[in-house]
ZADO-1210 file (C-alpha; in nm, 4 decimals, padded with zeros to 6 digits):
<atoms>
<atom x="-01.2798" y="-02.4506" z="01.4768" code="MET" pos="1"/>
<atom x="-01.2471" y="-02.1655" z="01.2236" code="PRO" pos="2"/>
<atom x="-00.9146" y="-02.1212" z="01.0450" code="CYS" pos="3"/>
<atom x="-00.6732" y="-01.8428" z="01.1292" code="THR" pos="4"/>
<atom x="-00.6665" y="-01.6023" z="00.8339" code="PRO" pos="5"/>
<atom x="-00.3333" y="-01.4906" z="00.6889" code="HIS" pos="6"/>
<atom x="-00.3551" y="-01.1148" z="00.6247" code="ILE" pos="7"/>
<atom x="-00.0862" y="-00.8924" z="00.4758" code="ALA" pos="8"/>
<atom x="-00.0938" y="-00.5279" z="00.3736" code="ILE" pos="9"/>
<atom x="00.2238" y="-00.4626" z="00.1827" code="GLN" pos="10"/>
<atom x="00.3937" y="-00.2457" z="-00.0750" code="ARG" pos="11"/>
<atom x="00.5632" y="-00.5454" z="-00.2429" code="GLU" pos="12"/>
<atom x="00.4054" y="-00.7563" z="-00.5140" code="ASP" pos="13"/>
<atom x="00.2871" y="-01.1101" z="-00.4333" code="PHE" pos="14"/>
<atom x="00.2988" y="-01.4466" z="-00.6053" code="ASP" pos="15"/>
<atom x="-00.0514" y="-01.5944" z="-00.6029" code="ALA" pos="16"/>
<atom x="00.0693" y="-01.9487" z="-00.6807" code="ALA" pos="17"/>
<atom x="00.3210" y="-01.9368" z="-00.3954" code="ALA" pos="18"/>
<atom x="00.0527" y="-01.8112" z="-00.1557" code="GLU" pos="19"/>
<atom x="-00.1828" y="-02.0947" z="-00.2534" code="ILE" pos="20"/>
<atom x="00.0992" y="-02.3487" z="-00.2126" code="ALA" pos="21"/>
<atom x="00.1791" y="-02.2071" z="00.1344" code="ARG" pos="22"/>
<atom x="-00.1861" y="-02.2297" z="00.2376" code="MET" pos="23"/>
<atom x="-00.2428" y="-02.5841" z="00.1084" code="THR" pos="24"/>
<atom x="00.0915" y="-02.7551" z="00.1763" code="GLU" pos="25"/>
<atom x="00.0358" y="-03.0828" z="00.3612" code="GLY" pos="26"/>
<atom x="-00.3407" y="-03.0247" z="00.3854" code="ARG" pos="27"/>
<atom x="-00.5306" y="-03.3295" z="00.2558" code="ALA" pos="28"/>
<atom x="-00.8526" y="-03.1882" z="00.4083" code="ASP" pos="29"/>
<atom x="-00.8727" y="-02.9119" z="00.1443" code="ILE" pos="30"/>
<atom x="-01.0891" y="-02.9989" z="-00.1541" code="GLY" pos="31"/>
<atom x="-01.1221" y="-02.6548" z="-00.3118" code="ALA" pos="32"/>
<atom x="-00.9345" y="-02.3274" z="-00.3316" code="VAL" pos="33"/>
<atom x="-01.1047" y="-02.0262" z="-00.4838" code="VAL" pos="34"/>
<atom x="-00.8985" y="-01.7188" z="-00.5575" code="THR" pos="35"/>
<atom x="-00.9626" y="-01.3649" z="-00.6645" code="PHE" pos="36"/>
<atom x="-00.6649" y="-01.1721" z="-00.7948" code="GLN" pos="37"/>
<atom x="-00.7409" y="-00.8048" z="-00.8546" code="GLY" pos="38"/>
<atom x="-00.5255" y="-00.6140" z="-01.1022" code="LEU" pos="39"/>
<atom x="-00.4881" y="-00.2453" z="-01.1844" code="CYS" pos="40"/>
<atom x="-00.6731" y="-00.1764" z="-01.5120" code="ARG" pos="41"/>
<atom x="-00.5446" y="00.0778" z="-01.7629" code="ASP" pos="42"/>
<atom x="-00.8984" y="00.2057" z="-01.8357" code="GLU" pos="43"/>
<atom x="-00.8572" y="00.1835" z="-02.2150" code="ALA" pos="44"/>
<atom x="-00.5101" y="00.3391" z="-02.2017" code="GLY" pos="45"/>
<atom x="-00.6188" y="00.6365" z="-01.9884" code="GLN" pos="46"/>
<atom x="-00.4726" y="00.5156" z="-01.6573" code="LEU" pos="47"/>
<atom x="-00.1007" y="00.4701" z="-01.5867" code="ALA" pos="48"/>
<atom x="-00.1310" y="00.3679" z="-01.2207" code="ALA" pos="49"/>
<atom x="-00.3351" y="00.3735" z="-00.9038" code="LEU" pos="50"/>
<atom x="-00.1990" y="00.5182" z="-00.5827" code="GLU" pos="51"/>
<atom x="-00.3356" y="00.3286" z="-00.2829" code="LEU" pos="52"/>
<atom x="-00.3093" y="00.4686" z="00.0672" code="GLU" pos="53"/>
<atom x="-00.4248" y="00.3176" z="00.3935" code="HIS" pos="54"/>
<atom x="-00.4241" y="00.3979" z="00.7609" code="TYR" pos="55"/>
<atom x="-00.1838" y="00.1431" z="00.9179" code="PRO" pos="56"/>
<atom x="-00.3438" y="-00.0475" z="01.2013" code="GLY" pos="57"/>
<atom x="-00.6985" y="00.0515" z="01.1069" code="MET" pos="58"/>
<atom x="-00.6824" y="-00.1263" z="00.7685" code="ALA" pos="59"/>
<atom x="-00.5437" y="-00.4460" z="00.9212" code="GLU" pos="60"/>
<atom x="-00.8041" y="-00.4453" z="01.1970" code="ALA" pos="61"/>
<atom x="-01.0955" y="-00.4033" z="00.9558" code="GLU" pos="62"/>
<atom x="-00.9669" y="-00.6711" z="00.7185" code="ILE" pos="63"/>
<atom x="-00.9146" y="-00.9045" z="01.0166" code="ARG" pos="64"/>
<atom x="-01.2752" y="-00.8419" z="01.1275" code="ARG" pos="65"/>
<atom x="-01.4079" y="-00.9219" z="00.7773" code="ILE" pos="66"/>
<atom x="-01.1858" y="-01.2331" z="00.7514" code="ALA" pos="67"/>
<atom x="-01.2908" y="-01.3572" z="01.0953" code="ASP" pos="68"/>
<atom x="-01.6556" y="-01.3230" z="00.9945" code="GLU" pos="69"/>
<atom x="-01.5944" y="-01.5264" z="00.6774" code="ALA" pos="70"/>
<atom x="-01.4123" y="-01.7934" z="00.8805" code="ALA" pos="71"/>
<atom x="-01.7086" y="-01.8092" z="01.1196" code="ALA" pos="72"/>
<atom x="-01.9673" y="-01.8318" z="00.8376" code="ARG" pos="73"/>
<atom x="-01.8066" y="-02.1063" z="00.6259" code="TRP" pos="74"/>
<atom x="-01.6007" y="-02.4200" z="00.7006" code="PRO" pos="75"/>
<atom x="-01.2653" y="-02.2859" z="00.5815" code="LEU" pos="76"/>
<atom x="-00.9343" y="-02.4667" z="00.6149" code="GLN" pos="77"/>
<atom x="-00.7371" y="-02.1658" z="00.4920" code="GLY" pos="78"/>
<atom x="-00.7849" y="-01.7999" z="00.4133" code="LEU" pos="79"/>
<atom x="-00.5355" y="-01.5547" z="00.2677" code="THR" pos="80"/>
<atom x="-00.5880" y="-01.1851" z="00.2037" code="ILE" pos="81"/>
<atom x="-00.3090" y="-00.9696" z="00.0639" code="ILE" pos="82"/>
<atom x="-00.3723" y="-00.6055" z="-00.0235" code="HIS" pos="83"/>
<atom x="-00.1052" y="-00.3810" z="-00.1678" code="ARG" pos="84"/>
<atom x="-00.0536" y="-00.0089" z="-00.1178" code="TYR" pos="85"/>
<atom x="00.1654" y="00.2511" z="-00.2856" code="GLY" pos="86"/>
<atom x="00.1879" y="00.3371" z="-00.6538" code="LEU" pos="87"/>
<atom x="00.0647" y="00.0360" z="-00.8515" code="ILE" pos="88"/>
<atom x="00.1117" y="00.0470" z="-01.2299" code="PRO" pos="89"/>
<atom x="-00.1520" y="-00.0697" z="-01.4757" code="ALA" pos="90"/>
<atom x="-00.1412" y="-00.4480" z="-01.5123" code="GLY" pos="91"/>
<atom x="00.0062" y="-00.5079" z="-01.1649" code="ALA" pos="92"/>
<atom x="-00.1490" y="-00.6972" z="-00.8728" code="ASN" pos="93"/>
<atom x="-00.3549" y="-00.5082" z="-00.6147" code="ILE" pos="94"/>
<atom x="-00.5310" y="-00.7731" z="-00.4068" code="VAL" pos="95"/>
<atom x="-00.5406" y="-01.1481" z="-00.3520" code="LEU" pos="96"/>
<atom x="-00.8159" y="-01.3371" z="-00.1741" code="VAL" pos="97"/>
<atom x="-00.7788" y="-01.7137" z="-00.1462" code="ALA" pos="98"/>
<atom x="-01.0327" y="-01.9269" z="00.0401" code="ALA" pos="99"/>
<atom x="-00.9758" y="-02.2999" z="00.1007" code="ALA" pos="100"/>
<atom x="-01.2430" y="-02.5446" z="00.2131" code="SER" pos="101"/>
<atom x="-01.3288" y="-02.9143" z="00.1892" code="PRO" pos="102"/>
<atom x="-01.5968" y="-02.8209" z="-00.0679" code="HIS" pos="103"/>
<atom x="-01.6156" y="-02.5666" z="-00.3510" code="ARG" pos="104"/>
<atom x="-01.9403" y="-02.3997" z="-00.2450" code="HIS" pos="105"/>
<atom x="-01.7982" y="-02.2678" z="00.0820" code="ALA" pos="106"/>
<atom x="-01.4766" y="-02.1518" z="-00.0872" code="ALA" pos="107"/>
<atom x="-01.6691" y="-01.9639" z="-00.3602" code="PHE" pos="108"/>
<atom x="-01.9058" y="-01.8009" z="-00.1122" code="GLU" pos="109"/>
<atom x="-01.6282" y="-01.6965" z="00.1264" code="ALA" pos="110"/>
<atom x="-01.4169" y="-01.5440" z="-00.1519" code="ALA" pos="111"/>
<atom x="-01.7166" y="-01.3537" z="-00.2893" code="SER" pos="112"/>
<atom x="-01.8143" y="-01.2292" z="00.0574" code="PHE" pos="113"/>
<atom x="-01.4599" y="-01.1119" z="00.1261" code="LEU" pos="114"/>
<atom x="-01.4290" y="-00.9161" z="-00.1980" code="MET" pos="115"/>
<atom x="-01.7708" y="-00.7540" z="-00.1522" code="ASP" pos="116"/>
<atom x="-01.6696" y="-00.6308" z="00.1928" code="PHE" pos="117"/>
<atom x="-01.3127" y="-00.5367" z="00.0989" code="LEU" pos="118"/>
<atom x="-01.4495" y="-00.3109" z="-00.1770" code="LYS" pos="119"/>
<atom x="-01.6839" y="-00.1276" z="00.0595" code="THR" pos="120"/>
<atom x="-01.5368" y="-00.1514" z="00.4101" code="ARG" pos="121"/>
<atom x="-01.1575" y="-00.1800" z="00.3947" code="ALA" pos="122"/>
<atom x="-01.0098" y="00.1663" z="00.4587" code="PRO" pos="123"/>
<atom x="-00.8041" y="00.2178" z="00.1431" code="PHE" pos="124"/>
<atom x="-00.7994" y="00.5342" z="-00.0624" code="TRP" pos="125"/>
<atom x="-00.7307" y="00.5090" z="-00.4349" code="LYS" pos="126"/>
<atom x="-00.6147" y="00.7945" z="-00.6551" code="ARG" pos="127"/>
<atom x="-00.5814" y="00.7708" z="-01.0298" code="GLU" pos="128"/>
<atom x="-00.2578" y="00.8602" z="-01.2072" code="HIS" pos="129"/>
<atom x="-00.3485" y="00.9319" z="-01.5691" code="ARG" pos="130"/>
<atom x="-00.1433" y="00.8238" z="-01.8709" code="ALA" pos="131"/>
<atom x="-00.1080" y="01.1926" z="-01.9707" code="ASP" pos="132"/>
<atom x="00.0767" y="01.2624" z="-01.6427" code="GLY" pos="133"/>
<atom x="-00.2132" y="01.4297" z="-01.4626" code="SER" pos="134"/>
<atom x="-00.3675" y="01.3126" z="-01.1379" code="HIS" pos="135"/>
<atom x="-00.7220" y="01.1908" z="-01.1533" code="GLY" pos="136"/>
<atom x="-00.9754" y="01.1786" z="-00.8758" code="GLN" pos="137"/>
<atom x="-00.9834" y="00.9758" z="-00.5599" code="TRP" pos="138"/>
<atom x="-01.1928" y="00.6685" z="-00.6441" code="VAL" pos="139"/>
<atom x="-01.4994" y="00.5895" z="-00.4323" code="GLU" pos="140"/>
<atom x="-01.6902" y="00.2625" z="-00.3966" code="ALA" pos="141"/>
<atom x="-01.9752" y="00.2486" z="-00.6469" code="THR" pos="142"/>
<atom x="-02.3451" y="00.1882" z="-00.5922" code="ALA" pos="143"/>
<atom x="-02.2927" y="-00.1568" z="-00.7492" code="ALA" pos="144"/>
<atom x="-02.0267" y="-00.2294" z="-00.4849" code="ASP" pos="145"/>
<atom x="-02.2701" y="-00.1300" z="-00.2093" code="ASP" pos="146"/>
<atom x="-02.5446" y="-00.3475" z="-00.3629" code="GLU" pos="147"/>
<atom x="-02.3118" y="-00.6479" z="-00.3797" code="ALA" pos="148"/>
<atom x="-02.2134" y="-00.6045" z="-00.0146" code="GLN" pos="149"/>
<atom x="-02.5796" y="-00.5636" z="00.0827" code="GLY" pos="150"/>
<atom x="-02.6714" y="-00.9136" z="-00.0367" code="ARG" pos="151"/>
<atom x="-02.5017" y="-01.0655" z="00.2669" code="TRP" pos="152"/>
<atom x="-02.7341" y="-01.0894" z="00.5649" code="THR" pos="153"/>
<atom x="-02.6053" y="-00.9606" z="00.8962" code="PRO" pos="154"/>
<atom x="-02.4253" y="-01.2242" z="01.0926" code="PHE" pos="155"/>
<atom x="-02.2994" y="-01.2597" z="01.4459" code="THR" pos="156"/>
<atom x="-02.0136" y="-01.5041" z="01.4966" code="ALA" pos="157"/>
<atom x="-02.1043" y="-01.8143" z="01.6936" code="ARG" pos="158"/>
</atoms>
């Protein structure tokens, strides 16, 4: 039976270690946890912050769909996805993906799959806030992001 993913879209910061502890507490069947913690870069001192917006309800539903597909593809004992919104300063957390499985291969693959799809499918809009006080452009997914997502073959849950 696939795990039930824990998904949160929140303004507040998160504690990755606490999230991993919550997911693994009392679980002797977990042999590997792979995490991805995405941070806001300063782009060589040019970026002060990113402003992330989302459409409530739609973002959660799409992330849930992506998480459910990962849980159907790999034998996961735990799955956590936290994505922040609001004004996020350079150096601060944006996203956490944590995948737990009996074996490392499944945890690595699931975490990679999730990030590839979150970058291209999750309905978040990112706007740059420059260090000089100006507003930059809205950031789009790149061709490299689309290529990474394209490596996963279509899948229909069992």
